[in-house]
N, CA, C and O atoms as CSV, one atom per row, in Angstrom:
chain,resi,resn,atom,element,x,y,z
A,1,MET,N,N,-18.753,24.381,-0.426
A,1,MET,CA,C,-19.112,25.511,0.473
A,1,MET,C,C,-18.396,25.041,2.040
A,1,MET,O,O,-18.591,23.920,2.511
A,2,GLY,N,N,-17.497,26.162,2.777
A,2,GLY,CA,C,-16.882,26.017,3.395
A,2,GLY,C,C,-15.836,25.454,3.644
A,2,GLY,O,O,-15.373,25.475,4.784
A,3,LYS,N,N,-15.196,24.787,2.566
A,3,LYS,CA,C,-13.879,24.193,2.653
A,3,LYS,C,C,-12.706,25.387,3.047
A,3,LYS,O,O,-11.761,25.418,3.835
A,4,ASP,N,N,-13.215,26.220,2.196
A,4,ASP,CA,C,-11.571,27.366,2.354
A,4,ASP,C,C,-11.601,27.916,3.921
A,4,ASP,O,O,-10.558,28.446,4.306
A,5,GLY,N,N,-12.524,27.849,4.701
A,5,GLY,CA,C,-12.683,28.290,5.895
A,5,GLY,C,C,-12.330,27.052,6.790
A,5,GLY,O,O,-11.585,27.443,7.689
A,6,ALA,N,N,-12.503,26.113,6.858
A,6,ALA,CA,C,-11.918,24.911,7.439
A,6,ALA,C,C,-10.307,24.349,7.074
A,6,ALA,O,O,-9.686,23.500,7.715
A,7,LYS,N,N,-9.852,25.069,5.885
A,7,LYS,CA,C,-8.482,24.837,6.071
A,7,LYS,C,C,-7.922,26.164,6.311
A,7,LYS,O,O,-6.721,26.342,6.104
A,8,GLY,N,N,-8.582,27.005,6.680
A,8,GLY,CA,C,-7.959,28.137,7.539
A,8,GLY,C,C,-7.348,27.943,9.095
A,8,GLY,O,O,-6.254,28.025,9.654
A,9,LEU,N,N,-8.806,27.620,9.460
A,9,LEU,CA,C,-9.302,27.324,10.660
A,9,LEU,C,C,-8.492,25.796,11.575
A,9,LEU,O,O,-8.293,25.684,12.785
A,10,TYR,N,N,-8.118,24.628,10.269
A,10,TYR,CA,C,-6.959,23.635,10.662
A,10,TYR,C,C,-5.534,24.277,10.883
A,10,TYR,O,O,-4.706,23.951,11.734
A,11,GLN,N,N,-5.440,25.240,9.946
A,11,GLN,CA,C,-3.842,25.974,10.206
A,11,GLN,C,C,-3.745,26.133,11.521
A,11,GLN,O,O,-3.056,25.341,12.164
A,12,LEU,N,N,-4.638,27.528,12.354
A,12,LEU,CA,C,-4.727,27.677,13.334
A,12,LEU,C,C,-4.591,26.665,14.430
A,12,LEU,O,O,-3.822,26.794,15.382
A,13,CYS,N,N,-5.349,25.701,14.239
A,13,CYS,CA,C,-5.520,24.506,14.896
A,13,CYS,C,C,-4.089,23.851,15.152
A,13,CYS,O,O,-3.829,23.788,16.354
A,14,CYS,N,N,-3.117,23.358,14.324
A,14,CYS,CA,C,-2.020,23.585,14.009
A,14,CYS,C,C,-0.856,24.068,14.686
A,14,CYS,O,O,0.182,23.538,15.081
A,15,ALA,N,N,-1.457,25.546,14.712
A,15,ALA,CA,C,-0.395,26.259,15.161
A,15,ALA,C,C,-0.782,26.438,16.506
A,15,ALA,O,O,-0.286,27.424,17.051
A,16,GLY,N,N,-1.798,25.498,17.413
A,16,GLY,CA,C,-1.661,25.606,18.566
A,16,GLY,C,C,-2.712,26.396,19.223
A,16,GLY,O,O,-2.824,26.499,20.444
A,17,TRP,N,N,-3.789,27.173,17.992
A,17,TRP,CA,C,-4.934,27.728,18.817
A,17,TRP,C,C,-5.963,26.975,19.316
A,17,TRP,O,O,-6.251,25.906,18.777
A,18,GLN,N,N,-6.749,27.515,20.576
A,18,GLN,CA,C,-7.809,26.893,20.503
A,18,GLN,C,C,-8.960,26.930,19.302
A,18,GLN,O,O,-9.432,28.053,19.121
A,19,THR,N,N,-9.373,26.090,18.630
A,19,THR,CA,C,-10.722,26.262,17.612
A,19,THR,C,C,-11.747,25.468,18.007
A,19,THR,O,O,-11.772,24.334,18.484
A,20,ILE,N,N,-12.761,26.416,17.672
A,20,ILE,CA,C,-14.271,25.770,18.214
A,20,ILE,C,C,-15.313,25.779,16.853
A,20,ILE,O,O,-15.436,26.774,16.138
A,21,VAL,N,N,-15.854,24.816,16.683
A,21,VAL,CA,C,-16.705,25.093,15.336
A,21,VAL,C,C,-18.473,24.528,16.326
A,21,VAL,O,O,-18.735,23.833,17.308
A,22,GLN,N,N,-19.131,25.208,15.480
A,22,GLN,CA,C,-20.430,25.080,15.920
A,22,GLN,C,C,-21.528,23.835,15.584
A,22,GLN,O,O,-21.623,23.517,14.398
A,23,ASP,N,N,-22.092,23.350,16.255
A,23,ASP,CA,C,-22.393,21.911,16.045
A,23,ASP,C,C,-23.351,21.738,15.505
A,23,ASP,O,O,-23.799,22.816,15.114
A,24,GLN,N,N,-24.257,20.519,15.121
A,24,GLN,CA,C,-25.044,19.930,13.818
A,24,GLN,C,C,-26.033,20.740,14.176
A,24,GLN,O,O,-26.443,21.640,13.443
A,25,ALA,N,N,-26.478,20.498,15.279
A,25,ALA,CA,C,-27.935,20.686,16.073
A,25,ALA,C,C,-28.492,21.905,15.955
A,25,ALA,O,O,-29.715,22.043,15.969
A,26,SER,N,N,-27.360,23.273,15.781
A,26,SER,CA,C,-27.830,24.019,16.213
A,26,SER,C,C,-27.206,25.017,15.291
A,26,SER,O,O,-26.901,26.202,15.426
A,27,CYS,N,N,-27.109,24.091,14.233
A,27,CYS,CA,C,-26.899,25.104,12.772
A,27,CYS,C,C,-27.723,25.526,11.768
A,27,CYS,O,O,-28.355,24.554,11.354
A,28,VAL,N,N,-28.078,26.779,11.041
A,28,VAL,CA,C,-28.994,26.466,10.335
A,28,VAL,C,C,-28.458,25.985,8.507
A,28,VAL,O,O,-29.106,25.570,7.546
A,29,VAL,N,N,-26.949,26.316,8.719
A,29,VAL,CA,C,-26.520,25.355,7.725
A,29,VAL,C,C,-25.052,25.191,8.067
A,29,VAL,O,O,-24.163,26.035,8.180
A,30,TYR,N,N,-25.042,23.611,8.228
A,30,TYR,CA,C,-23.898,23.009,8.960
A,30,TYR,C,C,-22.710,22.792,8.058
A,30,TYR,O,O,-21.943,21.908,8.438
A,31,GLY,N,N,-22.357,23.507,6.782
A,31,GLY,CA,C,-21.110,23.276,5.764
A,31,GLY,C,C,-19.694,24.049,6.295
A,31,GLY,O,O,-18.791,23.251,6.044
A,32,MET,N,N,-19.362,24.751,6.657
A,32,MET,CA,C,-18.121,24.842,7.531
A,32,MET,C,C,-17.631,24.166,8.556
A,32,MET,O,O,-16.628,23.460,8.664
A,33,PRO,N,N,-18.808,24.595,9.598
A,33,PRO,CA,C,-18.152,23.781,10.755
A,33,PRO,C,C,-18.091,21.685,10.289
A,33,PRO,O,O,-17.305,20.854,10.745
A,34,LYS,N,N,-19.030,21.509,9.456
A,34,LYS,CA,C,-19.020,20.096,8.920
A,34,LYS,C,C,-17.541,19.608,8.444
A,34,LYS,O,O,-16.965,18.555,8.720
A,35,ALA,N,N,-17.049,20.849,7.536
A,35,ALA,CA,C,-15.785,20.455,7.028
A,35,ALA,C,C,-14.971,20.553,7.573
A,35,ALA,O,O,-13.974,19.949,7.177
A,36,ALA,N,N,-14.883,21.313,8.732
A,36,ALA,CA,C,-13.632,21.590,9.594
A,36,ALA,C,C,-13.648,20.169,10.902
A,36,ALA,O,O,-12.609,19.805,11.455
A,37,VAL,N,N,-14.608,19.731,11.105
A,37,VAL,CA,C,-14.724,18.661,11.638
A,37,VAL,C,C,-14.099,17.358,11.163
A,37,VAL,O,O,-13.489,16.496,11.796
A,38,GLU,N,N,-14.438,17.453,9.796
A,38,GLU,CA,C,-13.737,16.492,8.684
A,38,GLU,C,C,-12.394,16.616,8.735
A,38,GLU,O,O,-11.840,15.575,9.089
A,39,LEU,N,N,-11.881,17.266,8.570
A,39,LEU,CA,C,-10.464,17.633,8.462
A,39,LEU,C,C,-9.762,18.198,9.561
A,39,LEU,O,O,-8.748,18.872,9.377
A,40,GLY,N,N,-10.472,17.852,11.283
A,40,GLY,CA,C,-9.978,17.653,12.282
A,40,GLY,C,C,-9.437,18.732,12.873
A,40,GLY,O,O,-8.534,18.699,13.709
A,41,ALA,N,N,-10.297,20.258,12.202
A,41,ALA,CA,C,-9.720,21.017,12.869
A,41,ALA,C,C,-10.199,22.344,13.951
A,41,ALA,O,O,-9.962,23.531,14.172
A,42,ALA,N,N,-11.202,20.974,14.514
A,42,ALA,CA,C,-12.160,21.228,15.283
A,42,ALA,C,C,-11.421,20.788,16.640
A,42,ALA,O,O,-11.087,19.613,16.788
A,43,ALA,N,N,-11.115,21.986,17.865
A,43,ALA,CA,C,-10.604,21.220,19.137
A,43,ALA,C,C,-12.077,20.889,20.020
A,43,ALA,O,O,-12.203,19.849,20.665
A,44,LYS,N,N,-13.342,22.124,19.923
A,44,LYS,CA,C,-14.344,21.723,20.423
A,44,LYS,C,C,-15.431,21.890,19.374
A,44,LYS,O,O,-15.316,22.447,18.282
A,45,ILE,N,N,-16.562,21.281,19.922
A,45,ILE,CA,C,-17.752,21.643,19.055
A,45,ILE,C,C,-18.981,21.610,19.423
A,45,ILE,O,O,-19.703,20.622,19.288
A,46,LEU,N,N,-19.425,23.009,20.066
A,46,LEU,CA,C,-20.071,23.048,20.812
A,46,LEU,C,C,-21.205,23.896,19.964
A,46,LEU,O,O,-21.021,24.248,18.799
A,47,SER,N,N,-22.527,24.201,20.794
A,47,SER,CA,C,-23.495,24.650,20.567
A,47,SER,C,C,-23.873,26.033,20.676
A,47,SER,O,O,-23.571,26.686,21.675
A,48,ILE,N,N,-24.476,26.490,19.768
A,48,ILE,CA,C,-24.161,28.180,19.314
A,48,ILE,C,C,-24.156,28.745,20.615
A,48,ILE,O,O,-23.302,29.628,20.695
A,49,ASN,N,N,-24.942,28.523,21.914
A,49,ASN,CA,C,-25.060,28.840,23.217
A,49,ASN,C,C,-24.020,28.650,24.038
A,49,ASN,O,O,-23.615,29.373,24.948
A,50,ALA,N,N,-23.605,27.584,23.633
A,50,ALA,CA,C,-22.098,27.269,24.585
A,50,ALA,C,C,-20.744,27.724,24.248
A,50,ALA,O,O,-19.810,27.654,25.046
A,51,ILE,N,N,-20.621,28.310,22.750
A,51,ILE,CA,C,-19.757,28.802,21.978
A,51,ILE,C,C,-18.818,30.164,23.036
A,51,ILE,O,O,-17.659,30.414,23.367
A,52,SER,N,N,-19.964,30.636,23.200
A,52,SER,CA,C,-19.560,32.658,23.898
A,52,SER,C,C,-18.951,32.050,25.651
A,52,SER,O,O,-18.053,32.689,26.200
A,53,SER,N,N,-19.510,30.920,26.279
A,53,SER,CA,C,-18.998,30.861,27.416
A,53,SER,C,C,-17.425,30.310,27.297
A,53,SER,O,O,-16.429,30.623,27.950
A,54,ALA,N,N,-17.587,29.447,26.294
A,54,ALA,CA,C,-16.045,28.643,26.183
A,54,ALA,C,C,-14.876,29.660,25.814
A,54,ALA,O,O,-13.724,29.539,26.229
A,55,LEU,N,N,-15.508,31.089,24.641
A,55,LEU,CA,C,-14.523,31.873,24.671
A,55,LEU,C,C,-14.244,32.345,25.555
A,55,LEU,O,O,-13.027,32.521,25.609
A,56,CYS,N,N,-14.985,32.824,26.707
A,56,CYS,CA,C,-14.581,33.634,27.678
A,56,CYS,C,C,-13.726,32.799,28.448
A,56,CYS,O,O,-12.657,33.235,28.875
A,57,ASN,N,N,-14.094,31.672,28.654
A,57,ASN,CA,C,-13.309,30.591,29.461
A,57,ASN,C,C,-11.931,30.774,28.629
A,57,ASN,O,O,-11.187,31.351,29.422
A,58,ILE,N,N,-11.344,30.599,27.616
A,58,ILE,CA,C,-10.360,30.566,26.946
A,58,ILE,C,C,-9.747,32.116,27.003
A,58,ILE,O,O,-8.560,32.140,26.679
A,59,PHE,N,N,-10.223,33.213,27.294
A,59,PHE,CA,C,-9.654,34.380,26.957
A,59,PHE,C,C,-9.428,34.832,28.978
A,59,PHE,O,O,-8.695,35.706,29.440
A,60,VAL,N,N,-10.007,34.224,29.467
A,60,VAL,CA,C,-9.668,34.482,31.063
A,60,VAL,C,C,-8.486,33.471,31.477
A,60,VAL,O,O,-7.921,33.683,32.550
A,61,ASN,N,N,-8.034,32.243,30.581
A,61,ASN,CA,C,-7.229,31.436,30.896
A,61,ASN,C,C,-6.040,32.234,30.344
A,61,ASN,O,O,-4.955,32.495,30.865
A,62,TYR,N,N,-6.578,32.566,29.071
A,62,TYR,CA,C,-5.288,33.353,28.607
A,62,TYR,C,C,-4.360,34.917,29.618
A,62,TYR,O,O,-3.202,35.318,29.733
A,63,PHE,N,N,-4.707,35.022,29.750
A,63,PHE,CA,C,-4.484,36.353,30.565
A,63,PHE,C,C,-4.349,36.197,32.090
A,63,PHE,O,O,-4.173,37.188,32.798
């Protein structure tokens, strides 16, 4: 479960995109984030509460 999404995230990461996955502690099911971490597809591993702030920072810095 989750490996197809992790492979897609890996492609985005390799293309230079900022990739974020949810950390294990705040996940109900850690399938896709775990697969992404194992593939090296996650630039950041954050809690569910920290993801929105990180996305806002990326957006602000992009424009």
